[in-house]
NUFI-653717 format. One record per residue: residue in three letters; x, y, z of N, C-alpha, C in turn. Coordinates in steps of 0.05 Angstrom, whole numbers, plus 5000, padded with zeros to 4 digits. Each point is the difference from the previous one (the first is absolute). Example, Ala and Ser with C-alpha at 12.3 -4.5 7.8 and 13.67 -1.06 7.14 Angstrom:
<recs>
ALA526448865156498250245000501850245000 SER499350214986501650245001498550225014 
</recs>
This chain:
<recs>
UNK761407563570497749964983497450055015 UNK500049925026497650045017499550295004 UNK502150165006499650295004499150134974 UNK501049914978499250124974497049954995 UNK499149755007497249944996498250175018 UNK501050055025498450175018499850284990 UNK502150114988499950274989498050024977 UNK500049804983498150004977497149975010 UNK499649825020497349955010498850255013 UNK501750175012499050255013498850184979 UNK501550044977498950174979497649884987 UNK499849744997497649884989497650045018 UNK500449985027497950055019499050284998 UNK501850194998499250284998498350054975 UNK500949894978498550034975497249885002 UNK499749775012497449875003498250165018 UNK501050115022498450175018499050254985 UNK501750134985499150234985497949934980 UNK500449774986498149924979497349935013 UNK500049865022497449935014498650255010 UNK501650205010498750245010498750164978 UNK501450014977498850144977497549874990 UNK500149734999497649854991497750035019 UNK500650005026498050025021498750285000 UNK501650204997499050275001499150104973 UNK500349834980499450104973497150074997 UNK498249855012497150064997499350265013 UNK501350075023499450255013501250234985 UNK502349944988501350224986498650074974 UNK498549804988498550054975498050235004 UNK499550154979498250235002497149905003 UNK498650115020497249945005498350255000 UNK497749994985498350244998498050005023 UNK499850225014498150035022497450124989 UNK497749865005497450094989498250095024 UNK498350184994497950075019497849794998 UNK498349985020497949805000498150044976 UNK499550264993498350064978501249904974 UNK502650044996501349914975500049704999 UNK500449875023500049715000497349894992 UNK497850125011497349904994499450054970 UNK501050224989499650064972501449794982 UNK502449925008501549794985498449745002 UNK498849955023498449755003497650004982 UNK498750224998497650024984500849964970 UNK502350094992500849974972501449744994 UNK500149825020501449744997502950034992 UNK501450195011502850054995501849895022 UNK498849875020501649895023500349704995 UNK502549915002500649724995499849845026 UNK501250105022500049865025499750195023 UNK499049895023499650165024501049835023 UNK501650125017501049875024499250185023 UNK498449895018499050155023501649925025 UNK501150205013501549955025498450135023 UNK498649835015498050095019501150195021 UNK502349945011500950155023500650294993 UNK501050054976500850274992497950144983 UNK497749874994498050104982501350074973 UNK502049844993501550054976499149824977 UNK499650124977499249854976502350034980 UNK501149774991502250014981499249814977 UNK501450044977499549834978501450104975 UNK499049894978501250074974497750064980 UNK500350224985498150064979500549834976 UNK498149994981500349834977502250104981 UNK500850255003502350104984502749955014 UNK500049855022502449935014501050195021 UNK498550215005500850205020499249905028 UNK502050025018499449935028498750245014 UNK498049945017498650215013499649935029 UNK499250205016499249965028498250235007 UNK498049945019498250205010499049915028 UNK498950175014499049945027497050075001 UNK498549835015497150045004499550065029 UNK497850135005499350075027498849765015 UNK499950035027498949785016497149954994 UNK498550214994497149974995499649854973 UNK501650064981499849874974501149725000 UNK501749945019501349745001498149775003 UNK497850045015498249785005498549904975 UNK499250184982498549924977501550024974 UNK502650035002501650044976499949764981 UNK500349765011500149774983497349954987 UNK497850025016497449944989499050204980 UNK500850265004498950214982501750044975 UNK502549955001501850074977501449764987 UNK500649805016501849794991498649744992 UNK498049925015498949744998499049934972 UNK498550184987498949944974502249974979 UNK502050155001502249994980501749745004 UNK500349935025501549755006498549764989 UNK497350005005498449774991499849984970 UNK500250234987499950004971502749944987 UNK502149995016502749934990501550234989 UNK499150255004501450234990502050125020 UNK500249885024501750125021501149785018 UNK502550035006501349825020500050145027 UNK499249855020499850125027501349825020 UNK501450125019501349855022500150185025 UNK499149895022500150155025502249895018 UNK501650185011502349925018499750135027 UNK500549855019500150105028502950025009 UNK501250234997502850045006500450115028 UNK501749865015500850095027502950084999 UNK500650254996502750094998500750185023 UNK502449965011501050165022501750234989 UNK500850175019501750234992502749894990 UNK501049785013502649894992499949904972 UNK497749884992499749904973500050234980 UNK498950235008500050234982502850104996 UNK501749985021502750104998502049804989 UNK499149754994501849794992501550074974 UNK498850114979501550064976502350195005 UNK499550215016502150195007502249875016 UNK499249845020502049865016501749814983 UNK498749874981501549814983502250144985 UNK499450234990502150154985502350075018 UNK499550095024502150065019501749755007 UNK498649785004501449755007501949924977 UNK499050014975501649934977502550174998 UNK499650275003502250184998502049955023 UNK498949945024501849955023501649744995 UNK498849794990501449764995502250044979 UNK499350154979501950054979502550155011 UNK499650215016502250155012501649825019 UNK498749835015501449835018501949814986 UNK499049874978501649814986502350144985 UNK499550254990502250144987502250065020 UNK499350105024502050055020501449745009 UNK498549795001501249745008502049904980 UNK499450054974501949914980502650175000 UNK499750265006502450175000501749935024 UNK498949895021501649935023500949715000 UNK499249844980500849724999497849835012 UNK499849754990498049825009500449935029 UNK497849995015500149915027500650235020 UNK500250254990500650225018497650185002 UNK499750135023497750175005499950234980 UNK497650104996499650214980501350265007 UNK500250065026501250255008502649975015 UNK501349774996502549955014502450094983 UNK499950264993502250104984502650005016 UNK499850075026502450045016501149765013 UNK499049764993501049755012502549924985 UNK501949905015502649924989499649754982 UNK501649984979499949774982502349805006 UNK501250035023502349835007499049715004 UNK501649814990499549725004501549905024 UNK498649855017501249905025500749714996 UNK502649935005501049734998500749915028 UNK498549815010500549905027501549744998 UNK501149925023501549755002498049774995 UNK500749834983498249774994498450044974 UNK499850254990498650044975501349864976 UNK502650005000501549874979502849935011 UNK501549854984502649925010501750255004 UNK501150045025501550245006502750004985 UNK500950244993502650044989501950085022 UNK502349875001502050065021502650084987 UNK501950075017502650084990501449774985 UNK499349765006501249774987499249994970 UNK497750124993499150014972501350234985 UNK501350185013501350234987502949944996 UNK500850004975502849934993501450254989 UNK502650025006501650214988499850275013 UNK498650025023499750265013500849975030 UNK502449915005500849945027500150265017 UNK501350214990500350245015497350135005 UNK498349994980497350125003498449855022 UNK500349745001498649845020501050075028 UNK502650055002501150085026498950275009 UNK499650184982498850265007497249975010 UNK498549834988497249965008499649815023 UNK502149855008499749815022499450155026 UNK500950255003499350155024497150075002 UNK498750044976497150055000498649755010 UNK500849784990498849745009500349965029 UNK502450065011500549965028498350195017 UNK499650244991498350185015497149915000 UNK499049904978497249904999499749755017 UNK502149845002499849765017500350065029 UNK502050175007500750065028500450305004 UNK497850165000500350295003501150085027 UNK499649845021500950075027503050045001 UNK501449834985502950014999501050284992 UNK498750134982500850274991499050225018 UNK497549965010498850215017501650035026 UNK500949785012501450015025502650144998 UNK501449994978502550144996499750284989 UNK497550084995499550274991500350044970 UNK500149784985500350024971497350044986 UNK500150144978497650054984500449864973 UNK498249824994500249864975499250194978 UNK501249984976499250174978497049984994 UNK498850244996497150014994499449894972 UNK501850064982499649914972502549924987 UNK499849814982502349904985499450034970 UNK501750144986499650054971501949824985 UNK498949834983501649824982500350144973 UNK502450054993500650144975501749824982 UNK499450004974501549844982498749984973 UNK501549904980498849974973497749815000 UNK498350014980497749814998501049714998 UNK498649825014500549724998502249905018 UNK500950165020502149915017499049865025 UNK497449995004498949845023499150175023 UNK499350254997499250175022497449915013 UNK498049944984497549915011500349725013 UNK501549834987500449735011501550025027 UNK501950185002501550035025498150105023 UNK498250184993498150095021498249775009 UNK499149834982498449775008501649815017 UNK502649984995501749835017500250115029 UNK500150265003500050125026497549935016 UNK497750034986497549935013499949705007 UNK501049834982500049725005501849925023 UNK502350135002501849945023498850105026 UNK498850235000498850115025497349875007 UNK498749884980497449875004498050205011 UNK499750234986498150215007498350064976 UNK497750135004498350074977501550194981 UNK499449974975501450144979498050134981 UNK499950275002498250164982501650094975 UNK498849954977501350084975498150194985 UNK501250214989498450194984501950144981 UNK499050084977501650154981499650305004 UNK502050164993499850285004497750124983 UNK499449894977497950104983497249945011 UNK499849825020497349935011499050225019 UNK501650195007499150205019498450224986 UNK500950084976499050244988497749924981 UNK497850145002497749964982499250274989 UNK497950004983499150254988498550175021 UNK499149895022498550155020501950135020 UNK499650255006501750155018499849895029 UNK502349965013500049915027500049705004 UNK499749854979499849705002502849895009 UNK502150104988502749905006500750035029 UNK499650245011500650045029498349835018 UNK497449964992498349835016500949715000 UNK501049914977500949724998502649975016 UNK501750205001502449985016499249975030 UNK498150165009499149985028498949725006 UNK498349904981498849745004502149785000 UNK502050034983502149794999501549995027 UNK500750225011501550005026498249925023 UNK497450064998498249905021499949695000 UNK499949894976500049714998502649885010 UNK502250144994502649915010500250015030 UNK498950205012500150025030498449785013 UNK497749934987498349795011501449734997 UNK501849974981501449744995502950015010 UNK500850215014502850025009500749775019 UNK502649914998502150104982499549894972 UNK500650174980499549934972501950154982 UNK500049934975501550144979498250114979 UNK500350254993498550124978502050054977 UNK499549874978501850024977498750164978 UNK501250224991499050174979501849974976 UNK499149874979501549964976499850244982 UNK502250064986500250234982499050265014 UNK501350065022499150235017500550264985 UNK501650014979500550254986497450104986 UNK498049824997497450094989498650205018 UNK500549995026498650175019502050175016 UNK502549934999502050145016501850194986 UNK499250104976501650184985500450275015 UNK502150134994500750265013497650194997 UNK499350135023497850194999500950264987 UNK498050144989500650254986501049964972 UNK499949754990501149944974497950064978 UNK497550035007497950054980500050294992 UNK499150054975499950274991497450145009 UNK498149865010497550125007499750055030 UNK502250015015499750055029500549745015 UNK499950025027500749775016497649865013 UNK497550094995497749885013498649814981 UNK501449814990498749794984499649755017 UNK498649814989499249765015502549845008 UNK502049984983502349835006501550125024 UNK500350265001501550135022498549985026 UNK497450014999498449965025500449715010 UNK500149814982500549725008502849985013 UNK502050124987502749995012500150135027 UNK498750235003500050135026498849825022 UNK497849864993498849825020501949775006 UNK501549904980501949795005502250095018 UNK501050244997502150115017499050025029 UNK497650095003498950035027499749725014 UNK499049814985499549735011502749875008 UNK502050044984502649875006501450125023 UNK500050275002501350135023498750275004 UNK497650005012498650245006499450015030 UNK497650095006499150005028499149725009 UNK499249834981499249735008502349825006 UNK499449775012502049815007499449744985 UNK501949894986499649764984501949785011 UNK499749945025501749795012499349734988 UNK502149864991499549734989499350004971 UNK499750244987499450014972502550104985 UNK501149824984502450074984499350024971 UNK500750234988499450054972502449934983 UNK499649834980502049944981499050094972 UNK501850114985499250094973502249944980 UNK499349984975501849944979499750204977 UNK502350074988500050184977502649984985 UNK499950074975502550024985500550294991 UNK498550195012500350284995500350155026 UNK501949935016500350145026500850294997 UNK501150074977500950284996497750204998 UNK497649914995497750184997498250005025 UNK500749865021498449995024500350255016 UNK497950075015500150255016502049965023 UNK501750215005501949985022498849945027 UNK497650115005498749955026499449705004 UNK499749854978499449725002502549845007 UNK502350114994502549855004501450085026 UNK499050195015501450085024499749805022 UNK501950005020499849825023497350035014 UNK498949785008497350005012497949904981 UNK500650014975498149894980501549774986 UNK500950044975501749804988502950055008 UNK500749925024502650075011502149784994 UNK499349804984501949804992499549934970 UNK502150044985499849944971501849764994 UNK498849804987501449754993500149994969 UNK502550014989500349994971500149704992 UNK498149934983499949724990500950014971 UNK502649944996501250024973500049744985 UNK501250004977500249764984502149815013 UNK499549755000501849815014502649974984 UNK502149935015502649944988499949714990 UNK502349904990500149734989499349795020 UNK500850035025499349815021497050015006 UNK498950255000497250035005498349894978 UNK500950034975498549904977500049695001 UNK502249885008500049715002498049905021 UNK499950155023498049925020497250034991 UNK499450224985497350044989499349784980 UNK502049924983499549794981499349745014 UNK501449945022499449765015497150005011 UNK499050235008497350025010498049954977 UNK500550114977498149984978500249744984 UNK502149855004500249744986499649765018 UNK499350055025499849765018497749834993 UNK498050104987497649844992500049944970 UNK502350044987500149954971502149794994 UNK499549804983501949794994502350124982 UNK502449975009502350104986501749774989 UNK501150044976501849804989502850025014 UNK501649814996502649995014501950214990 UNK499650114976501850204989499450285009 UNK497850045015499350275010501750075024 UNK501550224997501750105021499050275009 UNK498950025023498850255010502250215004 UNK502449925008502150195004500850144974 UNK500049854978500650114974497850194991 UNK497549915004497750174993500150275015 UNK500749985026500150245016502250194990 UNK502249894991502250164989499350134974 UNK498249874984499350104974497650195001 UNK499050065023497650175002500650245018 UNK502050164994500550245017497850204997 UNK499350135022497950214999497249895001 UNK499649745000497349885002498950035028 UNK497550085002498650015025498849735006 UNK499149955025498749745006497649954982 UNK498550214993497749974981501049914973 UNK502250114991501249924974500949715000 UNK501249925022500949725002497749815001 UNK497950075014497649835001498849974972 UNK499950234985499049994973501949834982 UNK502650025004501949844985499549705004 UNK499749925025499549715005497449914988 UNK498050175002497349934989500149984970 UNK501550184986500249984971501649754992 UNK502049925016501549764994498249755003 UNK498250005020498249785003498049994977 UNK499150234991498250004977501349894975 UNK502650084996501449904976500449705002 UNK500649895024500349715003497449864994 UNK497850115009497349884995499350024970 UNK500950214987499450044972501449784983 UNK502349925009501549794986499549725011 UNK497949985016499249745011502149865017 UNK501550165015502049895018498950015028 UNK500749805017499049995027502050135020 UNK502250104990502050145016501050254986 UNK500850205016501150254989503049964997 UNK501150044976502949984996501250284997 UNK502650004997501550255000499450164975 UNK499549874978499350144975497450155003 UNK498149895015497550145005500450255016 UNK501849995020500550235017501450224983 UNK502049924984501450204984498150134980 UNK498349854987498150114981498150195014 UNK499149925024498150165016501450265008 UNK502649995007501450245008500150204977 UNK500649904976500150184977497250104993 UNK498049835003497350084994499050225018 UNK500749985026499150205019501250274994 UNK502650004992501450254996499550124972 UNK499949834979499850114973497549924985 UNK498449825012497649914986500449734986 UNK497949884990500249744987501350034972 UNK501349784992501350004974497950004977 UNK500450174981498250024977501249854976 UNK500049745002501349844979498550004974 UNK497450055002498450004975500050274986 UNK501350205012500050274988501749994974 UNK499050124979501450014975502150225001 UNK502549934997502250195000501649964975 UNK500550224986501449994974503049945006 UNK501449904979502849945003501650255006 UNK499250224989501450255006499850085029 UNK497649975011499650075029501549805018 UNK500149744992501449815016503050065000 UNK501150084977502850074998500650255017 UNK498250204999500450245016499949945030 UNK498149835008499849945028502449835010 UNK500949824983502349845007502550175004 UNK500550194981502350185003499750185024 UNK497650105005499550185023500649855026 UNK498949775004500449855025502849905003 UNK501349934978502849925001501750235009 UNK499350244991501550245009499850045030 UNK497649975012499750025029501749805014 UNK499849754991501549785014503050044998 UNK501050064976502850034996501250235016 UNK498750235000501050235014500049955030 UNK497949875010499949945029502249815007 UNK500549804983502149805007502750135000 UNK500550204984502650144999500350225020 UNK497950075014500150215020500649885028 UNK502050105014500749895026497750055020 UNK499849825020498050025022497149994990 UNK499549894976497349984990498849725007 UNK497449995001498749755006500349804977 UNK500349755006500449804978497449964984 UNK500349934975497849954983498749745007 UNK497350005004498649765007498649884975 UNK499050174983498549904976499750224980 UNK500149934974499450184978497949874983 UNK498150154992497949894983499050214980 UNK499149914977498850184980497149924996 UNK498949835018497249945000498450225013 UNK498050124986498650225012498549925026 UNK500250185019498649975025498950275009 UNK497450015006498850255007500250204978 UNK501150245006500450204980502850004988 UNK501749825010502849994991500349794978 UNK501650074980500549814978502149795008 UNK501450055022502049825011501250135025 UNK501649865015501250125023502449835008 UNK501750135016502349875012499850025030 UNK500049775013499749995029502749975014 UNK500350155021502449995016499349925029 UNK501649835012499649915027502350095018 UNK499550185019502250095017500949775019 UNK502650005005501149795017499250045029 UNK499750255008499350075028497950224999 UNK498550025022498150225003501650265004 UNK499250214986501450255001498150215010 UNK500850145022498450215011501050284990 UNK502550024993501150254991501749954975 UNK500150204982501549984976502150224999 UNK502449934991502150204998499850154973 UNK501650204998499950164975500949834977 UNK502149845003500949834979497949804991 UNK498549895020497949814993497850144984 UNK499250245007498050154986501050064971 UNK502550084998501150064973500049744983 UNK500749775013499849754985497249934992 UNK498050075017497249954993499250174976 UNK501050244999499450174977501249894974 UNK502449905001501249884977498449754991 UNK499149845019498449774993497450084987 UNK498750215010497450084989500450104971 UNK502250134994500450114973501349804981 UNK500749765010501349804983498249914977 UNK497449985004498249924979499950204977 UNK499750265007499950204979502750014985 UNK502249985013502650014987500349764981 UNK499249765008500249774983498350034975 UNK497650125002498450054976501550184981 UNK501250215011501350204983502549884986 UNK501649845014502449894988499549774981 UNK498149835006499649764984498050064977 UNK497850125007497950054980500250274986 UNK501850175010500350274990497450155000 UNK498449955020497450135004499249965029 UNK498150165009499049985028497049974999 UNK498849895021497149955001498850125026 UNK497449985002498650095024500149805022 UNK501249774996500249805021501650085024 UNK501850204996501650095022498750225016 UNK497550064995498750235014500049975030 UNK499349765010499949965029502850015011 UNK502049904986502850015010500950295002 UNK499450174981500850285001498650145022 UNK497449945004498550135022501349935027 UNK500649755004501249915026502750135003 UNK501650014979502650125002499850305006 UNK498150144988499750285006499250055029 UNK498149845011499250035028502449945019 UNK501549804992502349935017502150225001 UNK500650114976501950224999499150245015 UNK497450074999498950225015500249955030 UNK499449765008500249945029502950015009 UNK501949924984502950025007500850295005 UNK498950184984500850285002498550145022 UNK497349975001498350165017499549885028 UNK500249745003499349875025502449885014 UNK501849884985502249855012502650165001 UNK500050244989502450175002502449884987 UNK499849864977502249874987501250164977 UNK499550255000501250184980502150175012 UNK502449994989502250175011499450304995 UNK498750064978499550284994498050125019 UNK497849865006497950115018500449935029 UNK501649795005500649945028497849845014 UNK500449925025498149845015497750165011 UNK498350094982497650175007497649874988 UNK497849995016497549894991498450234988 UNK499549984974498550214986497149934997 UNK499149775010497249934997499349954971 UNK497449994995499149954973497450164996 UNK499950154979497650164995497949864984 UNK500449754993498049854985498849775015 UNK500649985026499049785016497050055007 UNK498649795005497250025007499850125028 UNK498950245003499850135025497449945014 UNK499950035026497649965015498350254999 UNK497749984989498250234996499450145026 UNK500450255002499450155024502650075015 UNK501349795010502550055016502150114982 UNK500349904975502150094982498850154976 UNK497550095003498850144977501550264995 UNK500650054975501550244994502949985006 UNK501049775006502949975006501750054976 UNK502150155003501950054978502749875007 UNK501649964979502549885004501950195016 UNK501749885016501750165018502750064988 UNK500250034974502550084988499550184976 UNK502050144992499750204979500149884972 UNK499550164980500149914973502849934992 UNK502050145011502749944994500749725010 UNK499249935024500549735011498549804984 UNK497550064991498549814984501449944974 UNK501350204988501549964975502449825006 UNK501350055023502349835007499249715005 UNK497749975012498949725004499649864974 UNK498950144981499549894973502749924987 UNK502050185003502649944987501349765014 UNK499849985026501249775014498649744992 UNK497350014998498649764992500949914972 UNK500250204982500949944973502849894999 UNK501750115017502849905001500149715010 UNK498549945021500049735012499049794979 UNK497850074987498849814981501849984975 UNK501350224991501749994977502549835006 UNK501150025024502349835007499249715001 UNK497749945011499149725001499549894971 UNK498950174983499549924972502649944986 UNK502050185005502649964986501449755011 UNK499749955026501349765011498649754988 UNK497450004998498649774988500849964971 UNK500450224986500849984972502849884997 UNK501850085018502749884999500049715007 UNK498549925020499949725008498949824978 UNK497850094987498849844979501849994975 UNK501150234993501750014976502449825003 UNK501249975024502349835004499249715002 UNK497549935004499149735003497749944981 UNK500150114976497849984981499549714992 UNK502249844998499749724992498449855021 UNK500550055025498549875022497050074998 UNK499550264995497250094997498649864978 UNK501349964977498749874978499549705006 UNK501949875014499549725008497649985019 UNK499850195018497749995019497450044985 UNK500050204982497550054986499249774982 UNK502049874987499449774983498949775016 UNK501149965024499049785018497250065009 UNK499450265005497250075007498149964977 UNK500850064976498349954977499449714996 UNK502049835007499749714996498449885023 UNK500650075025498849875023497850175013 UNK499950254995498150195012500450065029 UNK501149825015500550045028502849885008 UNK501650155014502649915010500050025030 UNK501049795013500350005029502750155006 UNK500450055026502550135008502449834993 UNK499949745003502249824994500650004970 UNK497949994984500450014971501250264991 UNK499250225012501250264994502950005006 UNK500849895023502849995008501749844980 UNK498949784990501449844980500650164975 UNK497950144990500450164976502050235005 UNK499750135024501850225006502949925001 UNK500549765010502849905002501049864975 UNK498550024978500949904975499349714994 UNK498449875018499349734996497649964981 UNK499449754994497849934983497949865016 UNK497550084996497849875014499549724989 UNK499249825017499349734990497650014982 UNK499749804983497750004982497450015016 UNK498050114987497450025013498949725002 UNK499349915024499049735004497349974988 UNK499849804983497449944987499149725008 UNK497749985011498949745007498949864976 UNK499649745002498849844978497350124992 UNK498450085020497450114994500250254984 UNK502050185006500350254986500949944971 UNK501749804995500949934973497649904985 UNK498449835012497649894987498150224993 UNK499750205018498250224995500950174976 UNK502750044998501150154978499549864973 UNK500249735000499649854976497049954995 UNK498350065020497149954997499449714995 UNK501549825013499549724997499749875027 UNK498650145019499549885026498549744997 UNK500549825019498849734999497050024999 UNK498850185017497150015001498850134976 UNK501650164985498950144977500349844974 UNK501449785001500449844976497549814996 UNK498650054979497649834994501049764984 UNK498149824996500749764985500850074972 UNK498750204989500750084972502850114999 UNK500750175020502750115000502149795003 UNK499549795016501949785003500549864973 UNK497849994984500449864974501750184981 UNK499750265003501550184982502950025008 UNK500650035026502750035010501049735011 UNK502049894988501249765010501850055023 UNK500849805014501850035024502650134991 UNK501049924977502650114991499850304994 UNK497750084988499650294994499850165025 UNK498649895020499850145026502750035012 UNK501649794999502750005011501750214986 UNK499750024974501650194984499350295008 UNK497450055005499250275008501250075027 UNK500049815019501250055026502950064998 UNK501549854982502850044997500650284989 UNK498550094980500550274989499350215020 UNK498049975016499350205020502150025022 UNK501049775009502150015021502650134989 UNK500649954975502450134988499650304999 UNK497550094994499550294999500250125028 UNK499049875020500250105027502950015009 UNK501549804993502949995008501550234987 UNK499550064975501450224987499250265013 UNK497550045007499150255012501150055027 UNK500149795017500950035027503050025003 UNK501549914980502950015001501050264988 UNK498150184991500850274990502049994977 UNK499449824981501849984977499950254983 UNK502250064988500250244983498349954975 UNK498950234990498449994975501849934976 UNK502650045002501749954977500849704998 UNK499649855021500849724999498149854981 UNK501249824986498449844982499449735014 UNK497449934999499149765012500549774981 UNK501649815008500649774984497749805001 UNK499649874978498049794999501149745011 UNK498549885018500949755011498049784991 UNK500949765001498349784991497949945021 UNK497849884992497949935019501049805020 UNK501849824992501049815019501650135023 UNK501750194992501650155021498250155019 UNK497850124989498250155017498749825021 UNK499249764990498749825019501949905021 UNK502649964992502049915020500550225020 UNK500050264991500450225019497850015020 UNK497649964991497850015019500249785020 UNK500749764991500349785019502350055020 
</recs>
């Protein structure tokens, strides 16, 4: 807020200076008529002069005529002595003329003051404009100064390896860097050279930046941080100058660590641009290459960088002597996720039913950032429901919310769409359950979330790094189960299977072109001609196979998907009764857990939907707080009891799935009351 106020005050000051200058110079800028002494005397004789101002030093006479015209004239030294007595005195005494004599002592500097003021105003304006482009508090011409932030020991609580969970192997790789910074003599005496740079590669949110901070915290050395985009500006040569300044600062603070986040912004492969190689970004990269391993010596300065696009970095940046060690920071496994959850929940109150090991097992593929967001969302849900502890239901709801979005319970969905969604999701769940080596069903819901009208969640029993051909074929069958169920049950298909078909198509193409799982085409990688290519390096790239092979690829993809579709059709047709029971349960309950799904699949009956006393009262609209005195007079205790009896009987019939053909026998009121008791 303070910086914003300073920026506004600068522009206000400039506007005031310009306004004052215009007002001050306005009188001089106004048009003034220059008269000869004869014309002036003639105007005096005709009483056409309103005022006279005599400036003795310059023999200058100024004033205003009665018609409003400003004038000026000069008199000679000889005339100056008797000018007032001969021409002015009588008219002043008669009141026809205003007269004032001024003795002005003006220097040459005063004469030049208006011109100098204009230059000063323009100079201040240019200065503040440059200052704003460079950021508050920076010099007007300090374009080439580095924007790196220096974090010294004691500035804030240091991050150590103890704060990093789930990255044990990565910490071991970086422990040598810490040892070198603490005790460089140990390596120098044996003739070893510590890596000049360490490149951290991995998906977003895996903890690359946090890991670099832990290295600096363990070594207790200055830590410079800068983003790759901070080097390049619109001015030519600024990026290279900032690189030089950054390494000069590092040398003065050696031993130290320089961390460049998102280095792909400045380290992209050279020659990739269509307009030649002499652009600002490439000059910045060239200077970075020289500083890391050129003619200069950077003893004690270790460069760490992070990126998730190592494939587009320049090869010269990755060679030994520069970034000669690459550490891959991947997604944690189930044990790593549990350790990360322990770190993020140590300051949050957890209920006794929260099991971090179960949560870690149910969150495959989650990065540490995802897990932190999951725990935070669970805490928000607990606070929303006015609970002082986070329970397991909060965590489960947060997990689904992070992946699929919040539940849209207020969204209006027609009965036809609910039926279609229930059949579609039941098809996914049933086919997956009947396919060997498939992940177990965790939850089925027809409540809209995000852009999905419903979804089926699967939880793998173990983390899987590789998938077999049979597993991929089973995944295809599962993806097509929803479309097949729509076709068999509703005798129609919908657009709801669009995403399933897209994923199945991409999977089938990958099986044929990348994984070599086609007997017809063999174990050959044919690449993909529709992938996003890197402009410049791959510009104009064509596919490396003929049209004949392309046609064979299309036929193989069609065969794989057709076989999966036929298998899904067979499975659902043979178990259509189970599918209908699952869809009916979804229409009734909207959400089924994995255990409830197993009960239906095995032919069992679900227990009645549990209704609390408050829910029954809400259904009858006779809550205690809503009953006014008038309502109590209208409804007697017996009538209220009768309404409760009839409602409970209705709930009991619905939850026991009684057939529509059964006839409900009438029972006496006494028997009903006894049953309730």
